[in-house]
N, C-alpha and C positions, 0 to 999 in steps of 0.2 A: 353700692354707691361708687361713683367714678372719681378719679383724680381730676378735679375741676380746675380751670384756669384761675389764677390768682386775681382778685379784684384789685384795681388800683384806684384809690380815691383821687378825685379831682379837687385840688385845694392845696394850700401850703403844706409841704411835707414837714412832719415833725419827728423828732427822735423820741426816745422813751421819756425824756424829761419835758417834752412839750415844746422844745425850742425849734422853731422853723428855720429852714434854709432862707437865704436872703431873697424872698419872693419879690418879683417885680424889678429886680436889679439888672436883668439881662434883656437887651434889645437885639434887633436883627443884626445891627452892625457888630455887636459884641460876639455873637455866635459866628458870623462870617470870619471875623478876625481869628477866633480860636481854631476854626477849621483850616484856614489857609496857613496859619502859623504852624499847625501840626503837620501840614503837608510839606513844609520846607521847600518852597519853589526854587529858591536859589541853589540849595544843596542838591536837589533832585537834578536840576539842569546841568550843574557843574559835574556831579558825580556819575549820573546815569546816562546823560545824553550821549557821551562818547561811546558807551557800550551799545546803546540802542542804534546809533549810527552805523556801527560795525555790522550789525545784523540786517538793518533795513535800508541803509544807504539814503538816497535822496527822498525816499518814501517815509522816512522816520516820523515826520509830523503826524501822519495818519495813525501811527501807533499810539498817539495820545488822544487823537480825536475820537477813535472808536470806543475806547474804554469810557471816555467822558460821556458819550451818548448812551452807553449801556447803563452807567450809573445814574444818568438822568431818568432812564426808564425805571431803575430800581427805586428812585426817589418818589415816583408816582404812588406806589403802594405804601411806601414807608411814611410819607407825609399824610396820606389819606388816613392811615391808622392813627397817626399822632393827633389827628383832630378829634378823636373820640376817647382817648384816655392819655394819661401821662404818668411817667415814672422816671426817677433819676438813674435807673439802671439801663436805659436805652435798649440795646439788643436783648438783654436779659429780660427786661420787662415785656418787650414785644413777644418774645418766644414764650414766656409764661402765659401771656394772654391767648396766644394762638394755639399753644399745645396744652401743657399742664404745669402745675407748680414743680413737679419733679423734674421735668425736662428743663424748665426755666432755671432751676437751681444748678443743674449740670452746666447749662450754658453760662450761668453767672460766674462760676469758678473758672471755667475754661476761658472766658473773656478776661477775667482779672489776671490770671497767670500769663496769658498771652500779652496783654498790655504791660504787665510788670516787666516781662522780658524786654519789651520794646523800650520802656523807660530806662532800664539798666543800660541797654545798648546805646541809646541816645546820650545819656549822661556821660558814658565813657567816651563816645565819639567827640562830644563837646570838650572833654578833658584832653583828648589827643590834640585837637586843633588849638585849644587854648594854650597848651604847653608849647606847641610849635610857634604860635604867634608871639608869646612872651619871649621866646628864644630869639626870634628875628628882630624884635624891637629892643629888648634889654640885654641880649647876649647871654642870658641865664636860661637854663632849661629845667624848669620845675618838674618833678615826677608826674607822670601822666595821671596816676591814680590819686595823688594829692589834689590835683586840679579837678578831677572828677568828683571827689568827695566834697570839695568846696562848692561845686556846681549843684550837687544834690541838696546841700543844706540851704543855699541861697534860693533855689527853686521852692523848697518847702516853706521858707519864710515868706516869700512873695505870695505863694498860693494860700497861706494862712490869712492874708489880708482879704478884704471883701473882694468878691469875684470880679467886680468891674475894675478894680485896681489892676489885677492881673491882665485884664483885657486891654487896659491902656498901655501897659508895658509891651504886650504883644503887638498892639497897633503901631507903636513907634518902631519896633524892630521890623515888622512887616513892611512898613512904608519905606524904610531904608533898603530892604531887600528888593522890593519891586522898583524902587527908584534906580537902583544900580542896574537892574535888568533893562529898564526903560532906556537908560543912557546908552547901554551897549546896543540895543536894537535900533535906536535912532541913528547912532553913529554908523552902523553897518548899512542901513538902508539909505542914509544920506550920501554915502560913497558908492552906492550901487553894488554892494557886496564885492566879492573877489572877481566874479565873471559877469556881473550884471544880474538884475533881479529876474528870477525864473520860477515857474510853477512846475517844472519838469519833475516827474515822479509822483505828483499829486493827482492820481487818477483812481477811479473806482476799482479798476482791475488790480491795482497795487495793494488794496486792502487784503486781498486773498493770497498774496504772495507769501512764500515761506519766510522771507526775511522779516516782514511786518509781523507775522504771527509769532516769530521767535522773540521779537522785541516786546510783545505783550506781557511776557513774564516780568519785565521791568516796569512797564508803564502802568499796568493795573495797580501795582503796589504804590504808585505815586499818588493815588487818590485816597489812600487810607486815612481816615480821620473825620470824614463828614458825619459819622455817627454822633459826633459831639453835639450836634444841634439838639438832639433829643436828650442827651445826658443832662442838660441844664433845664429841662422842662419845668422842674419845680421852682426855678429861679427866674423864669421868663415873664415879661409883660405879654398878656394875651397869648399863652403858649400855642394854641391851635394855629393862629396866624403867623406868629413869630418863627416857629420851627419850620413850617412849610416854606415860607419866603426865604429864610436863611439857608435852608438846604439847597434849594434851586439856585440861589445866587452863588453860593459857595462852589457847587459842582460846576456851574456854567463858567464861573470866573477861573477856576483851576483848569478847565478844559481849554479855555482861550489862552491863558498864560502859557501852559505847556506846549500847545500846538503852535502858537505864533512864535514863541521863542525858539522852539526846535527848528521851525522853518527858517528863521533868521540865522541860526547857527549854520544851517546848510548853505545859505547865501554867503555867509562870511568865509566858509571853507572854499566854496566853488564846487559845483557838482562833479566836474572832471577830475578833481584831485582828492575826493573823499578818501579813497583807498590809500593813497600815498600819505596823507596827513595822519590817518589813524594808525599807520605803521609805527609811529613814534610812541611817546608816552601819552596814553589817552586821558590820564587823570589831569594832565596839564593843558589839555586842548582848549577849554573855554578861557582859561587864564591867558593863554598865548593869543587867542583871537581877540580878547578884550584889550590886551596891550597893543595889538596891531591897529585896532579901530578906535578905541576910547582912550588909550594912553596908559602909561605905567602907573600913574597915581591912582586912577580908577581901579586898576587891577589890585593894588595894595588894599584899597578900600573893600574890594570884593573878597579878598582873602580874610580880612577881619570880620566881614559880615557872615562868612561861613560859620564862625564861632557863634555869633548871635543867632544865626538861623537854627543851629542845633539847640541853643538855649531855649528858643521859642518852642521847639518841639518837645523839649524836656518839660517845660511848664505845662504845655497842653496835655501831655500824657500823664503827668502827675495829677492834674485835675480830673482826668477820666478815671484813673485808678482809684482815687479817693472817693469819687462818687459811686463807683461800683462797690467799694467796701461799705460806704454809707448805706446804699440800697440793700445790700445783703445783710447788714447789721439790723436794719429795720424789720426785715422779714424773717430773721432768725437763722439764715444760712450760715452766718458767722456770728461770733459773740456780739451781743446787742450793744456793748460799749462802743463798737465801731460805728454805730448809728447815731452817735451824739454830735451836736454841732456847738461851736463856740457861741456863747450868748452875746458876745460883743461884735464879732465879725460875721457871724451866721454862716460859717463855712464848716465842712466836716473836719473838726479839729483833731479828734483822736485818730481818725483814718489817715489824716495828713502826717501825723507823727509816725504812725506805724509804717506808712509807705516810705517815708524818708529813711527809717531804720532798716527796712528790708533792702532797699536799693543800696544803701551804704554798706550793709553787711555783706551782700553778694560781691560788691566791688572790692571790699577788703579781702575776701576769700580769693578772688582772682588775682589780686595784687601779689600774692605769694606763690603763684604758679608760673611756669616758664612760657605760658602762652603769649602770643602777640596780641596786644590790646585791640588794635584796629582790624587787622585782617582775619583774626580768629574770634576773639570774644565778642566784638561788636556784631559780627556776622552771625555767630551762633545764637546770640540772645535775641536778635531782631527777626531772624528767619521764621521762628515759630509764630511771631506776631502776624506776619503776612498770611500764613495758613489759617490762623485763628480767625482773623477778620473775614476772610473769604467764606469759611465754614459758617460763621455767624450770619453773614449776609444771605447765604443760601437758606438757612433755617428761618431767618426773619421773613424772607420773601414767601416761604411756604406758610409761615405763621399768619401773614397778612390775609392770604386766601382763606385759611381756616377761621380766622377771626370774623371776617365778613360773611362767612357761610351761615353763622348763627343769627346775624342781624346785619343787613346791608347798610343801615344808617343813611339811606338815601344816596350813597356813593354810586357812581356809574360802574358798569361792568368792566370798563377799561381800567378804572382805578383799583377795583377790588379783586379782579380775576386775571385779566389778560396781561397787563403790565407786570405784576408780581410773578406770574407763572413763567413768562418769557425770561425775566431777569434771573429767576431761580435756575432755569435750565442753562442759561449762558454762563452764569457764575459757577455752577457746578462743573461745567466743562473746563473753565479756567482753573478751578481748584485741582482737578485731575491732572492737568498739564503741569501745574506748579509742583505737585507731589512727584510726578515722574521726572522732573528736571531739577529737583531740590539740590542734588549734588553739585550742580553748576554754581549755585549760590554759596553753599557751605564749604565746598572743597572736600567733603567727607564721602566715604562709601556708604553702602546701605546700612551697615551696623551703626556707624557714627550718626547718621541722620535719624535712625530709630531712637538712639539714646537721647538726642536733643528733644524729641517729641514726647519722651516719657513723662515730663511734668504736665504736659497738656492732657494726656490720657488719664493720668492720676487725678488731676484737678476735676476733669469731667466725671470720673468715677466717684470721687468723694462728694461732688455736688449732687449727683443723682441719688446717692445713698442718703445724704442729708435731706434732700427734697422728699424722698420717700418717707423718711422718719417724721418729718414735719407734717406731711399729708396724713399719716396715720394718727398723729396726735390731734390734728384738726378734726378728723372724723370722730375720734373718741370723745372730744369735747362736745361736738355737735350732737352726738348720740346721747350723751349724758344730759344735755339741756332739753332734749325732747321728752 
């Protein structure tokens, strides 16, 4: 007998006590909000745009457009497969279906540990900016790690409520973020930028320049999070339609926001002075430009919204992590108690508590070390997340092809073979480039980078081992029943 793919039932998901997740509570708009909230558009543009401009210059907007188009290609196979099964483990569930239970279990723990690191980093980053904001407003500087622990607990409390409650919180924060960016863009364009509106640098040939290629390392990571559309499949209204629509809308929206805002930033600087402007403090670039075109008051609002932007990301990542724990608990990869849901809020209650304790525990451990919270701990904990997601996306693209090889379900060859194959090849190339240049992100040497990725390798190994054991048990039970 072979290690067969795990079947995923279509219907309300239940834990061991029969309690279903809040089925039918999520609509397209909720999923889009969670994806864009996790992508942190304001934070990405304030923090990453200056670095990308330094590499790509006036062609920088293309560095967002190209990844957006590639992820729209990835979404073709991803959403096609979502129409024929669903599971709250998203990439984990897809890989299990396309490969085997064993491979799926390895992917599950790999994904969870990767996202766990991401949430730890986001919570700490939120604590850093919260401490700085309180200091500028009240004149008091609360400890960064105290702020981070408060954020961790508040996120867990909000996430414990019904999932649409968290979506409403994220919607409000996202509206403020996008509103601030819109004010900046309108102000710049209304005044004609610094040197007049220009499309210089936006050419097909620029896509293949070394500068734009170098900026891809930053811009591909800006799209991380759209897996979340499938994470909530058990809680969606008409999952097959909802997930597909939400995925395309979210990726298209992020592509437009990033590309357009990056172009506006170039107009605000002026093409002829990009090099001179970037010779100063790049982290203050967008704030400086916002003060020049939109005024000092809007800049203070923007600084405050950086905190809420990170908070939105923390909430989105917490939800992803708890649903991975929930999915693994239901399938036996981790203790089944993690597969339980609250009978009142119908959210993964035990997984939520465990997630909060893990994040808080790691933060407490780092609090007693001499490391810098932002430039070291945040970078070290989030860098593995980037690699994890890319690896999972490659495996998922391959899983789509394998899934439809057994039964094409009436899907076109483009949906089930061509699009996922091309996206797998391109994303694999991006992954290789990322690994080769990881030191630029972490500031560590080869040994240091290897140490950061030890938890990922260990998680994948434990998951594969656990998956193998579960498969053997399943075979034995099936043989005994025959």
